[in-house]
PDB file with SEQRES, HELIX, SHEET and CRYST1 records, atoms N, CA, C and O in Angstrom:
SEQRES   1 A   80  MET ALA ASP GLU GLN ASN THR VAL PRO ALA GLU LEU LEU          
SEQRES   2 A   80  ALA LEU ARG ALA SER ILE ASP ASN ILE ASP ALA ALA LEU          
SEQRES   3 A   80  ILE HIS MET LEU ALA GLU ARG PHE ARG CYS THR LYS ALA          
SEQRES   4 A   80  VAL GLY VAL LEU LYS ALA GLU ARG GLY LEU ALA ALA ALA          
SEQRES   5 A   80  ASP PRO ALA ARG GLU LYS ARG GLN VAL GLU ARG LEU ARG          
SEQRES   6 A   80  GLY LEU ALA VAL ASP ALA HIS LEU ASP PRO ASP PHE ALA          
SEQRES   7 A   80  GLU LYS                                                      
HELIX    1 AA1 ALA A    2  THR A    7  1                                   6    
HELIX    2 AA2 ALA A   10  ARG A   47  1                                  38    
HELIX    3 AA3 PRO A   54  ASP A   70  1                                  17    
HELIX    4 AA4 PRO A   75  GLU A   79  5                                   5    
CRYST1    1.000    1.000    1.000  90.00  90.00  90.00 P 1           1          
ATOM      1  N   MET A   1      -9.953  28.515   7.752  1.00  0.00           N  
ATOM      2  CA  MET A   1      -8.698  27.790   7.717  1.00  0.00           C  
ATOM      3  C   MET A   1      -7.578  28.620   8.342  1.00  0.00           C  
ATOM      4  O   MET A   1      -6.728  28.074   9.045  1.00  0.00           O  
ATOM      5  N   ALA A   2      -7.566  29.916   8.097  1.00  0.00           N  
ATOM      6  CA  ALA A   2      -6.535  30.772   8.680  1.00  0.00           C  
ATOM      7  C   ALA A   2      -6.631  30.760  10.197  1.00  0.00           C  
ATOM      8  O   ALA A   2      -5.608  30.743  10.881  1.00  0.00           O  
ATOM      9  N   ASP A   3      -7.865  30.767  10.738  1.00  0.00           N  
ATOM     10  CA  ASP A   3      -8.032  30.709  12.185  1.00  0.00           C  
ATOM     11  C   ASP A   3      -7.481  29.404  12.742  1.00  0.00           C  
ATOM     12  O   ASP A   3      -6.853  29.389  13.801  1.00  0.00           O  
ATOM     13  N   GLU A   4      -7.719  28.305  12.021  1.00  0.00           N  
ATOM     14  CA  GLU A   4      -7.226  27.010  12.484  1.00  0.00           C  
ATOM     15  C   GLU A   4      -5.710  27.013  12.553  1.00  0.00           C  
ATOM     16  O   GLU A   4      -5.141  26.497  13.515  1.00  0.00           O  
ATOM     17  N   GLN A   5      -5.047  27.574  11.568  1.00  0.00           N  
ATOM     18  CA  GLN A   5      -3.588  27.584  11.567  1.00  0.00           C  
ATOM     19  C   GLN A   5      -3.038  28.445  12.697  1.00  0.00           C  
ATOM     20  O   GLN A   5      -1.919  28.216  13.157  1.00  0.00           O  
ATOM     21  N   ASN A   6      -3.805  29.430  13.149  1.00  0.00           N  
ATOM     22  CA  ASN A   6      -3.359  30.273  14.256  1.00  0.00           C  
ATOM     23  C   ASN A   6      -3.518  29.569  15.599  1.00  0.00           C  
ATOM     24  O   ASN A   6      -2.783  29.873  16.539  1.00  0.00           O  
ATOM     25  N   THR A   7      -4.468  28.627  15.711  1.00  0.00           N  
ATOM     26  CA  THR A   7      -4.734  27.982  16.992  1.00  0.00           C  
ATOM     27  C   THR A   7      -4.143  26.579  17.095  1.00  0.00           C  
ATOM     28  O   THR A   7      -4.027  26.036  18.194  1.00  0.00           O  
ATOM     29  N   VAL A   8      -3.774  25.996  15.978  1.00  0.00           N  
ATOM     30  CA  VAL A   8      -3.216  24.642  15.986  1.00  0.00           C  
ATOM     31  C   VAL A   8      -1.695  24.740  16.090  1.00  0.00           C  
ATOM     32  O   VAL A   8      -1.066  25.508  15.362  1.00  0.00           O  
ATOM     33  N   PRO A   9      -1.114  23.964  16.991  1.00  0.00           N  
ATOM     34  CA  PRO A   9       0.350  24.013  17.129  1.00  0.00           C  
ATOM     35  C   PRO A   9       1.058  23.676  15.812  1.00  0.00           C  
ATOM     36  O   PRO A   9       0.590  22.844  15.034  1.00  0.00           O  
ATOM     37  N   ALA A  10       2.171  24.327  15.585  1.00  0.00           N  
ATOM     38  CA  ALA A  10       2.944  24.118  14.356  1.00  0.00           C  
ATOM     39  C   ALA A  10       3.335  22.653  14.187  1.00  0.00           C  
ATOM     40  O   ALA A  10       3.343  22.133  13.070  1.00  0.00           O  
ATOM     41  N   GLU A  11       3.656  21.996  15.282  1.00  0.00           N  
ATOM     42  CA  GLU A  11       4.049  20.584  15.206  1.00  0.00           C  
ATOM     43  C   GLU A  11       2.899  19.729  14.671  1.00  0.00           C  
ATOM     44  O   GLU A  11       3.122  18.810  13.883  1.00  0.00           O  
ATOM     45  N   LEU A  12       1.670  20.033  15.099  1.00  0.00           N  
ATOM     46  CA  LEU A  12       0.507  19.297  14.613  1.00  0.00           C  
ATOM     47  C   LEU A  12       0.294  19.556  13.126  1.00  0.00           C  
ATOM     48  O   LEU A  12      -0.003  18.632  12.368  1.00  0.00           O  
ATOM     49  N   LEU A  13       0.444  20.804  12.712  1.00  0.00           N  
ATOM     50  CA  LEU A  13       0.308  21.133  11.289  1.00  0.00           C  
ATOM     51  C   LEU A  13       1.353  20.395  10.456  1.00  0.00           C  
ATOM     52  O   LEU A  13       1.055  19.912   9.363  1.00  0.00           O  
ATOM     53  N   ALA A  14       2.572  20.309  10.973  1.00  0.00           N  
ATOM     54  CA  ALA A  14       3.636  19.604  10.254  1.00  0.00           C  
ATOM     55  C   ALA A  14       3.324  18.112  10.152  1.00  0.00           C  
ATOM     56  O   ALA A  14       3.535  17.501   9.104  1.00  0.00           O  
ATOM     57  N   LEU A  15       2.827  17.533  11.231  1.00  0.00           N  
ATOM     58  CA  LEU A  15       2.464  16.114  11.200  1.00  0.00           C  
ATOM     59  C   LEU A  15       1.325  15.868  10.220  1.00  0.00           C  
ATOM     60  O   LEU A  15       1.341  14.881   9.485  1.00  0.00           O  
ATOM     61  N   ARG A  16       0.346  16.748  10.204  1.00  0.00           N  
ATOM     62  CA  ARG A  16      -0.763  16.614   9.254  1.00  0.00           C  
ATOM     63  C   ARG A  16      -0.263  16.714   7.815  1.00  0.00           C  
ATOM     64  O   ARG A  16      -0.721  15.978   6.941  1.00  0.00           O  
ATOM     65  N   ALA A  17       0.666  17.615   7.576  1.00  0.00           N  
ATOM     66  CA  ALA A  17       1.231  17.750   6.228  1.00  0.00           C  
ATOM     67  C   ALA A  17       1.972  16.470   5.839  1.00  0.00           C  
ATOM     68  O   ALA A  17       1.893  16.027   4.693  1.00  0.00           O  
ATOM     69  N   SER A  18       2.686  15.884   6.788  1.00  0.00           N  
ATOM     70  CA  SER A  18       3.378  14.619   6.513  1.00  0.00           C  
ATOM     71  C   SER A  18       2.383  13.523   6.172  1.00  0.00           C  
ATOM     72  O   SER A  18       2.602  12.754   5.235  1.00  0.00           O  
ATOM     73  N   ILE A  19       1.297  13.445   6.922  1.00  0.00           N  
ATOM     74  CA  ILE A  19       0.262  12.446   6.647  1.00  0.00           C  
ATOM     75  C   ILE A  19      -0.323  12.664   5.260  1.00  0.00           C  
ATOM     76  O   ILE A  19      -0.529  11.705   4.516  1.00  0.00           O  
ATOM     77  N   ASP A  20      -0.592  13.909   4.907  1.00  0.00           N  
ATOM     78  CA  ASP A  20      -1.127  14.213   3.574  1.00  0.00           C  
ATOM     79  C   ASP A  20      -0.166  13.763   2.475  1.00  0.00           C  
ATOM     80  O   ASP A  20      -0.593  13.212   1.461  1.00  0.00           O  
ATOM     81  N   ASN A  21       1.124  13.996   2.675  1.00  0.00           N  
ATOM     82  CA  ASN A  21       2.125  13.576   1.688  1.00  0.00           C  
ATOM     83  C   ASN A  21       2.202  12.057   1.586  1.00  0.00           C  
ATOM     84  O   ASN A  21       2.315  11.509   0.490  1.00  0.00           O  
ATOM     85  N   ILE A  22       2.141  11.385   2.721  1.00  0.00           N  
ATOM     86  CA  ILE A  22       2.166   9.921   2.721  1.00  0.00           C  
ATOM     87  C   ILE A  22       0.932   9.378   2.013  1.00  0.00           C  
ATOM     88  O   ILE A  22       1.033   8.439   1.224  1.00  0.00           O  
ATOM     89  N   ASP A  23      -0.236   9.965   2.289  1.00  0.00           N  
ATOM     90  CA  ASP A  23      -1.468   9.533   1.614  1.00  0.00           C  
ATOM     91  C   ASP A  23      -1.336   9.649   0.098  1.00  0.00           C  
ATOM     92  O   ASP A  23      -1.731   8.742  -0.634  1.00  0.00           O  
ATOM     93  N   ALA A  24      -0.785  10.755  -0.366  1.00  0.00           N  
ATOM     94  CA  ALA A  24      -0.610  10.952  -1.809  1.00  0.00           C  
ATOM     95  C   ALA A  24       0.349   9.908  -2.379  1.00  0.00           C  
ATOM     96  O   ALA A  24       0.100   9.346  -3.445  1.00  0.00           O  
ATOM     97  N   ALA A  25       1.440   9.651  -1.667  1.00  0.00           N  
ATOM     98  CA  ALA A  25       2.404   8.646  -2.130  1.00  0.00           C  
ATOM     99  C   ALA A  25       1.766   7.262  -2.182  1.00  0.00           C  
ATOM    100  O   ALA A  25       2.005   6.505  -3.123  1.00  0.00           O  
ATOM    101  N   LEU A  26       0.955   6.925  -1.179  1.00  0.00           N  
ATOM    102  CA  LEU A  26       0.275   5.627  -1.171  1.00  0.00           C  
ATOM    103  C   LEU A  26      -0.646   5.474  -2.372  1.00  0.00           C  
ATOM    104  O   LEU A  26      -0.685   4.413  -2.995  1.00  0.00           O  
ATOM    105  N   ILE A  27      -1.381   6.519  -2.696  1.00  0.00           N  
ATOM    106  CA  ILE A  27      -2.288   6.465  -3.845  1.00  0.00           C  
ATOM    107  C   ILE A  27      -1.497   6.221  -5.128  1.00  0.00           C  
ATOM    108  O   ILE A  27      -1.893   5.399  -5.955  1.00  0.00           O  
ATOM    109  N   HIS A  28      -0.393   6.923  -5.294  1.00  0.00           N  
ATOM    110  CA  HIS A  28       0.428   6.744  -6.498  1.00  0.00           C  
ATOM    111  C   HIS A  28       1.050   5.347  -6.543  1.00  0.00           C  
ATOM    112  O   HIS A  28       1.147   4.744  -7.612  1.00  0.00           O  
ATOM    113  N   MET A  29       1.465   4.839  -5.401  1.00  0.00           N  
ATOM    114  CA  MET A  29       2.038   3.495  -5.355  1.00  0.00           C  
ATOM    115  C   MET A  29       0.975   2.440  -5.658  1.00  0.00           C  
ATOM    116  O   MET A  29       1.249   1.468  -6.362  1.00  0.00           O  
ATOM    117  N   LEU A  30      -0.235   2.628  -5.131  1.00  0.00           N  
ATOM    118  CA  LEU A  30      -1.321   1.691  -5.442  1.00  0.00           C  
ATOM    119  C   LEU A  30      -1.658   1.719  -6.925  1.00  0.00           C  
ATOM    120  O   LEU A  30      -1.905   0.674  -7.527  1.00  0.00           O  
ATOM    121  N   ALA A  31      -1.669   2.901  -7.512  1.00  0.00           N  
ATOM    122  CA  ALA A  31      -1.950   3.003  -8.950  1.00  0.00           C  
ATOM    123  C   ALA A  31      -0.897   2.246  -9.752  1.00  0.00           C  
ATOM    124  O   ALA A  31      -1.234   1.550 -10.710  1.00  0.00           O  
ATOM    125  N   GLU A  32       0.359   2.370  -9.378  1.00  0.00           N  
ATOM    126  CA  GLU A  32       1.435   1.646 -10.064  1.00  0.00           C  
ATOM    127  C   GLU A  32       1.279   0.141  -9.860  1.00  0.00           C  
ATOM    128  O   GLU A  32       1.494  -0.641 -10.786  1.00  0.00           O  
ATOM    129  N   ARG A  33       0.909  -0.260  -8.654  1.00  0.00           N  
ATOM    130  CA  ARG A  33       0.692  -1.685  -8.380  1.00  0.00           C  
ATOM    131  C   ARG A  33      -0.436  -2.221  -9.258  1.00  0.00           C  
ATOM    132  O   ARG A  33      -0.314  -3.307  -9.825  1.00  0.00           O  
ATOM    133  N   PHE A  34      -1.528  -1.472  -9.375  1.00  0.00           N  
ATOM    134  CA  PHE A  34      -2.645  -1.909 -10.215  1.00  0.00           C  
ATOM    135  C   PHE A  34      -2.224  -2.018 -11.678  1.00  0.00           C  
ATOM    136  O   PHE A  34      -2.654  -2.934 -12.379  1.00  0.00           O  
ATOM    137  N   ARG A  35      -1.382  -1.088 -12.145  1.00  0.00           N  
ATOM    138  CA  ARG A  35      -0.874  -1.178 -13.521  1.00  0.00           C  
ATOM    139  C   ARG A  35      -0.072  -2.473 -13.706  1.00  0.00           C  
ATOM    140  O   ARG A  35      -0.207  -3.159 -14.719  1.00  0.00           O  
ATOM    141  N   CYS A  36       0.749  -2.790 -12.728  1.00  0.00           N  
ATOM    142  CA  CYS A  36       1.559  -4.018 -12.810  1.00  0.00           C  
ATOM    143  C   CYS A  36       0.689  -5.263 -12.768  1.00  0.00           C  
ATOM    144  O   CYS A  36       0.910  -6.194 -13.543  1.00  0.00           O  
ATOM    145  N   THR A  37      -0.298  -5.298 -11.878  1.00  0.00           N  
ATOM    146  CA  THR A  37      -1.141  -6.491 -11.801  1.00  0.00           C  
ATOM    147  C   THR A  37      -1.972  -6.653 -13.066  1.00  0.00           C  
ATOM    148  O   THR A  37      -2.242  -7.776 -13.491  1.00  0.00           O  
ATOM    149  N   LYS A  38      -2.376  -5.548 -13.668  1.00  0.00           N  
ATOM    150  CA  LYS A  38      -3.100  -5.630 -14.938  1.00  0.00           C  
ATOM    151  C   LYS A  38      -2.189  -6.218 -16.018  1.00  0.00           C  
ATOM    152  O   LYS A  38      -2.617  -7.069 -16.797  1.00  0.00           O  
ATOM    153  N   ALA A  39      -0.941  -5.767 -16.062  1.00  0.00           N  
ATOM    154  CA  ALA A  39       0.017  -6.284 -17.043  1.00  0.00           C  
ATOM    155  C   ALA A  39       0.278  -7.773 -16.815  1.00  0.00           C  
ATOM    156  O   ALA A  39       0.431  -8.529 -17.774  1.00  0.00           O  
ATOM    157  N   VAL A  40       0.330  -8.195 -15.560  1.00  0.00           N  
ATOM    158  CA  VAL A  40       0.497  -9.617 -15.253  1.00  0.00           C  
ATOM    159  C   VAL A  40      -0.684 -10.403 -15.808  1.00  0.00           C  
ATOM    160  O   VAL A  40      -0.499 -11.458 -16.416  1.00  0.00           O  
ATOM    161  N   GLY A  41      -1.892  -9.897 -15.603  1.00  0.00           N  
ATOM    162  CA  GLY A  41      -3.083 -10.568 -16.117  1.00  0.00           C  
ATOM    163  C   GLY A  41      -3.071 -10.695 -17.629  1.00  0.00           C  
ATOM    164  O   GLY A  41      -3.416 -11.744 -18.173  1.00  0.00           O  
ATOM    165  N   VAL A  42      -2.674  -9.632 -18.305  1.00  0.00           N  
ATOM    166  CA  VAL A  42      -2.593  -9.657 -19.771  1.00  0.00           C  
ATOM    167  C   VAL A  42      -1.550 -10.680 -20.219  1.00  0.00           C  
ATOM    168  O   VAL A  42      -1.806 -11.480 -21.119  1.00  0.00           O  
ATOM    169  N   LEU A  43      -0.387 -10.652 -19.595  1.00  0.00           N  
ATOM    170  CA  LEU A  43       0.688 -11.580 -19.950  1.00  0.00           C  
ATOM    171  C   LEU A  43       0.264 -13.033 -19.732  1.00  0.00           C  
ATOM    172  O   LEU A  43       0.510 -13.891 -20.580  1.00  0.00           O  
ATOM    173  N   LYS A  44      -0.372 -13.302 -18.598  1.00  0.00           N  
ATOM    174  CA  LYS A  44      -0.833 -14.664 -18.325  1.00  0.00           C  
ATOM    175  C   LYS A  44      -1.854 -15.106 -19.368  1.00  0.00           C  
ATOM    176  O   LYS A  44      -1.806 -16.240 -19.844  1.00  0.00           O  
ATOM    177  N   ALA A  45      -2.770 -14.220 -19.721  1.00  0.00           N  
ATOM    178  CA  ALA A  45      -3.789 -14.559 -20.721  1.00  0.00           C  
ATOM    179  C   ALA A  45      -3.146 -14.834 -22.077  1.00  0.00           C  
ATOM    180  O   ALA A  45      -3.517 -15.789 -22.759  1.00  0.00           O  
ATOM    181  N   GLU A  46      -2.190 -14.003 -22.467  1.00  0.00           N  
ATOM    182  CA  GLU A  46      -1.511 -14.180 -23.755  1.00  0.00           C  
ATOM    183  C   GLU A  46      -0.753 -15.505 -23.831  1.00  0.00           C  
ATOM    184  O   GLU A  46      -0.658 -16.117 -24.895  1.00  0.00           O  
ATOM    185  N   ARG A  47      -0.222 -15.935 -22.704  1.00  0.00           N  
ATOM    186  CA  ARG A  47       0.608 -17.146 -22.682  1.00  0.00           C  
ATOM    187  C   ARG A  47      -0.154 -18.385 -22.211  1.00  0.00           C  
ATOM    188  O   ARG A  47       0.423 -19.463 -22.069  1.00  0.00           O  
ATOM    189  N   GLY A  48      -1.446 -18.219 -21.974  1.00  0.00           N  
ATOM    190  CA  GLY A  48      -2.255 -19.356 -21.548  1.00  0.00           C  
ATOM    191  C   GLY A  48      -1.928 -19.860 -20.153  1.00  0.00           C  
ATOM    192  O   GLY A  48      -2.118 -21.038 -19.851  1.00  0.00           O  
ATOM    193  N   LEU A  49      -1.438 -18.973 -19.312  1.00  0.00           N  
ATOM    194  CA  LEU A  49      -1.099 -19.351 -17.939  1.00  0.00           C  
ATOM    195  C   LEU A  49      -2.325 -19.223 -17.042  1.00  0.00           C  
ATOM    196  O   LEU A  49      -3.244 -18.456 -17.330  1.00  0.00           O  
ATOM    197  N   ALA A  50      -2.326 -19.978 -15.959  1.00  0.00           N  
ATOM    198  CA  ALA A  50      -3.430 -19.911 -14.999  1.00  0.00           C  
ATOM    199  C   ALA A  50      -3.494 -18.517 -14.384  1.00  0.00           C  
ATOM    200  O   ALA A  50      -2.468 -17.894 -14.110  1.00  0.00           O  
ATOM    201  N   ALA A  51      -4.707 -18.047 -14.176  1.00  0.00           N  
ATOM    202  CA  ALA A  51      -4.884 -16.715 -13.590  1.00  0.00           C  
ATOM    203  C   ALA A  51      -4.376 -16.669 -12.157  1.00  0.00           C  
ATOM    204  O   ALA A  51      -3.782 -15.677 -11.734  1.00  0.00           O  
ATOM    205  N   ALA A  52      -4.609 -17.742 -11.414  1.00  0.00           N  
ATOM    206  CA  ALA A  52      -4.198 -17.778 -10.008  1.00  0.00           C  
ATOM    207  C   ALA A  52      -2.959 -18.652  -9.847  1.00  0.00           C  
ATOM    208  O   ALA A  52      -2.755 -19.618 -10.582  1.00  0.00           O  
ATOM    209  N   ASP A  53      -2.140 -18.285  -8.865  1.00  0.00           N  
ATOM    210  CA  ASP A  53      -0.954 -19.065  -8.512  1.00  0.00           C  
ATOM    211  C   ASP A  53      -0.962 -19.202  -6.987  1.00  0.00           C  
ATOM    212  O   ASP A  53      -0.315 -18.424  -6.286  1.00  0.00           O  
ATOM    213  N   PRO A  54      -1.699 -20.199  -6.478  1.00  0.00           N  
ATOM    214  CA  PRO A  54      -1.855 -20.332  -5.029  1.00  0.00           C  
ATOM    215  C   PRO A  54      -0.538 -20.404  -4.258  1.00  0.00           C  
ATOM    216  O   PRO A  54      -0.448 -19.868  -3.153  1.00  0.00           O  
ATOM    217  N   ALA A  55       0.471 -21.048  -4.809  1.00  0.00           N  
ATOM    218  CA  ALA A  55       1.757 -21.143  -4.108  1.00  0.00           C  
ATOM    219  C   ALA A  55       2.389 -19.764  -3.963  1.00  0.00           C  
ATOM    220  O   ALA A  55       2.897 -19.422  -2.895  1.00  0.00           O  
ATOM    221  N   ARG A  56       2.359 -18.966  -5.038  1.00  0.00           N  
ATOM    222  CA  ARG A  56       2.909 -17.608  -4.957  1.00  0.00           C  
ATOM    223  C   ARG A  56       2.092 -16.766  -3.997  1.00  0.00           C  
ATOM    224  O   ARG A  56       2.647 -16.019  -3.192  1.00  0.00           O  
ATOM    225  N   GLU A  57       0.778 -16.882  -4.079  1.00  0.00           N  
ATOM    226  CA  GLU A  57      -0.082 -16.103  -3.188  1.00  0.00           C  
ATOM    227  C   GLU A  57       0.228 -16.422  -1.727  1.00  0.00           C  
ATOM    228  O   GLU A  57       0.268 -15.524  -0.886  1.00  0.00           O  
ATOM    229  N   LYS A  58       0.448 -17.706  -1.427  1.00  0.00           N  
ATOM    230  CA  LYS A  58       0.789 -18.103  -0.055  1.00  0.00           C  
ATOM    231  C   LYS A  58       2.121 -17.479   0.368  1.00  0.00           C  
ATOM    232  O   LYS A  58       2.248 -16.962   1.478  1.00  0.00           O  
ATOM    233  N   ARG A  59       3.112 -17.534  -0.529  1.00  0.00           N  
ATOM    234  CA  ARG A  59       4.426 -16.925  -0.220  1.00  0.00           C  
ATOM    235  C   ARG A  59       4.288 -15.425   0.005  1.00  0.00           C  
ATOM    236  O   ARG A  59       4.913 -14.868   0.907  1.00  0.00           O  
ATOM    237  N   GLN A  60       3.472 -14.778  -0.813  1.00  0.00           N  
ATOM    238  CA  GLN A  60       3.284 -13.331  -0.683  1.00  0.00           C  
ATOM    239  C   GLN A  60       2.641 -12.976   0.654  1.00  0.00           C  
ATOM    240  O   GLN A  60       3.057 -12.026   1.316  1.00  0.00           O  
ATOM    241  N   VAL A  61       1.630 -13.738   1.045  1.00  0.00           N  
ATOM    242  CA  VAL A  61       0.973 -13.476   2.328  1.00  0.00           C  
ATOM    243  C   VAL A  61       1.982 -13.633   3.461  1.00  0.00           C  
ATOM    244  O   VAL A  61       2.033 -12.801   4.367  1.00  0.00           O  
ATOM    245  N   GLU A  62       2.781 -14.689   3.414  1.00  0.00           N  
ATOM    246  CA  GLU A  62       3.803 -14.893   4.443  1.00  0.00           C  
ATOM    247  C   GLU A  62       4.812 -13.748   4.447  1.00  0.00           C  
ATOM    248  O   GLU A  62       5.209 -13.265   5.507  1.00  0.00           O  
ATOM    249  N   ARG A  63       5.222 -13.320   3.260  1.00  0.00           N  
ATOM    250  CA  ARG A  63       6.189 -12.214   3.158  1.00  0.00           C  
ATOM    251  C   ARG A  63       5.599 -10.929   3.723  1.00  0.00           C  
ATOM    252  O   ARG A  63       6.259 -10.216   4.478  1.00  0.00           O  
ATOM    253  N   LEU A  64       4.356 -10.638   3.358  1.00  0.00           N  
ATOM    254  CA  LEU A  64       3.715  -9.411   3.827  1.00  0.00           C  
ATOM    255  C   LEU A  64       3.470  -9.443   5.331  1.00  0.00           C  
ATOM    256  O   LEU A  64       3.598  -8.423   6.008  1.00  0.00           O  
ATOM    257  N   ARG A  65       3.120 -10.604   5.847  1.00  0.00           N  
ATOM    258  CA  ARG A  65       2.953 -10.726   7.298  1.00  0.00           C  
ATOM    259  C   ARG A  65       4.287 -10.441   8.005  1.00  0.00           C  
ATOM    260  O   ARG A  65       4.319  -9.770   9.037  1.00  0.00           O  
ATOM    261  N   GLY A  66       5.374 -10.953   7.446  1.00  0.00           N  
ATOM    262  CA  GLY A  66       6.689 -10.687   8.019  1.00  0.00           C  
ATOM    263  C   GLY A  66       7.052  -9.211   7.966  1.00  0.00           C  
ATOM    264  O   GLY A  66       7.597  -8.665   8.925  1.00  0.00           O  
ATOM    265  N   LEU A  67       6.750  -8.571   6.849  1.00  0.00           N  
ATOM    266  CA  LEU A  67       7.004  -7.130   6.741  1.00  0.00           C  
ATOM    267  C   LEU A  67       6.192  -6.354   7.767  1.00  0.00           C  
ATOM    268  O   LEU A  67       6.682  -5.394   8.362  1.00  0.00           O  
ATOM    269  N   ALA A  68       4.946  -6.777   7.972  1.00  0.00           N  
ATOM    270  CA  ALA A  68       4.097  -6.106   8.958  1.00  0.00           C  
ATOM    271  C   ALA A  68       4.691  -6.248  10.356  1.00  0.00           C  
ATOM    272  O   ALA A  68       4.738  -5.280  11.116  1.00  0.00           O  
ATOM    273  N   VAL A  69       5.142  -7.445  10.693  1.00  0.00           N  
ATOM    274  CA  VAL A  69       5.760  -7.660  12.007  1.00  0.00           C  
ATOM    275  C   VAL A  69       6.989  -6.768  12.151  1.00  0.00           C  
ATOM    276  O   VAL A  69       7.178  -6.126  13.185  1.00  0.00           O  
ATOM    277  N   ASP A  70       7.827  -6.728  11.110  1.00  0.00           N  
ATOM    278  CA  ASP A  70       9.030  -5.886  11.144  1.00  0.00           C  
ATOM    279  C   ASP A  70       8.684  -4.414  11.340  1.00  0.00           C  
ATOM    280  O   ASP A  70       9.450  -3.666  11.948  1.00  0.00           O  
ATOM    281  N   ALA A  71       7.524  -4.002  10.821  1.00  0.00           N  
ATOM    282  CA  ALA A  71       7.093  -2.607  10.924  1.00  0.00           C  
ATOM    283  C   ALA A  71       6.242  -2.359  12.171  1.00  0.00           C  
ATOM    284  O   ALA A  71       5.663  -1.285  12.334  1.00  0.00           O  
ATOM    285  N   HIS A  72       6.171  -3.364  13.048  1.00  0.00           N  
ATOM    286  CA  HIS A  72       5.394  -3.263  14.292  1.00  0.00           C  
ATOM    287  C   HIS A  72       3.910  -3.038  14.029  1.00  0.00           C  
ATOM    288  O   HIS A  72       3.243  -2.289  14.742  1.00  0.00           O  
ATOM    289  N   LEU A  73       3.401  -3.711  12.977  1.00  0.00           N  
ATOM    290  CA  LEU A  73       1.978  -3.681  12.657  1.00  0.00           C  
ATOM    291  C   LEU A  73       1.393  -5.063  12.909  1.00  0.00           C  
ATOM    292  O   LEU A  73       2.115  -6.059  12.946  1.00  0.00           O  
ATOM    293  N   ASP A  74       0.087  -5.110  13.079  1.00  0.00           N  
ATOM    294  CA  ASP A  74      -0.615  -6.384  13.228  1.00  0.00           C  
ATOM    295  C   ASP A  74      -0.460  -7.167  11.926  1.00  0.00           C  
ATOM    296  O   ASP A  74      -0.850  -6.669  10.870  1.00  0.00           O  
ATOM    297  N   PRO A  75       0.100  -8.386  11.971  1.00  0.00           N  
ATOM    298  CA  PRO A  75       0.293  -9.145  10.735  1.00  0.00           C  
ATOM    299  C   PRO A  75      -1.012  -9.444  10.007  1.00  0.00           C  
ATOM    300  O   PRO A  75      -1.009  -9.616   8.788  1.00  0.00           O  
ATOM    301  N   ASP A  76      -2.125  -9.510  10.733  1.00  0.00           N  
ATOM    302  CA  ASP A  76      -3.416  -9.721  10.068  1.00  0.00           C  
ATOM    303  C   ASP A  76      -3.746  -8.558   9.139  1.00  0.00           C  
ATOM    304  O   ASP A  76      -4.467  -8.726   8.155  1.00  0.00           O  
ATOM    305  N   PHE A  77      -3.220  -7.386   9.456  1.00  0.00           N  
ATOM    306  CA  PHE A  77      -3.428  -6.200   8.619  1.00  0.00           C  
ATOM    307  C   PHE A  77      -2.876  -6.426   7.214  1.00  0.00           C  
ATOM    308  O   PHE A  77      -3.432  -5.927   6.236  1.00  0.00           O  
ATOM    309  N   ALA A  78      -1.789  -7.174   7.117  1.00  0.00           N  
ATOM    310  CA  ALA A  78      -1.139  -7.421   5.822  1.00  0.00           C  
ATOM    311  C   ALA A  78      -2.008  -8.249   4.891  1.00  0.00           C  
ATOM    312  O   ALA A  78      -1.826  -8.211   3.674  1.00  0.00           O  
ATOM    313  N   GLU A  79      -2.944  -8.992   5.447  1.00  0.00           N  
ATOM    314  CA  GLU A  79      -3.806  -9.839   4.625  1.00  0.00           C  
ATOM    315  C   GLU A  79      -5.068  -9.121   4.175  1.00  0.00           C  
ATOM    316  O   GLU A  79      -5.824  -9.656   3.364  1.00  0.00           O  
ATOM    317  N   LYS A  80      -5.306  -7.941   4.677  1.00  0.00           N  
ATOM    318  CA  LYS A  80      -6.552  -7.233   4.342  1.00  0.00           C  
ATOM    319  C   LYS A  80      -6.391  -6.376   3.119  1.00  0.00           C  
ATOM    320  O   LYS A  80      -7.340  -5.713   2.700  1.00  0.00           O  
TER     321      LYS A  80                                                      
END                                                                             
């Protein structure tokens, strides 16, 4: 590893460190999202609500596709 740091440009090392930090943040954000979706499921079950809400799901897909376009990403990526 020490040899790699001597031969790899500092800018590349900095970019890799940024990617590593972003990856960690994404994992933590996904974990929080899963906690929220689990709580939604529990709440719906307690209140006798339908598990699925197709109208909301459609709105969410449209919203995420728009966010992807705004971020210069393929909107199909938002649905995966």
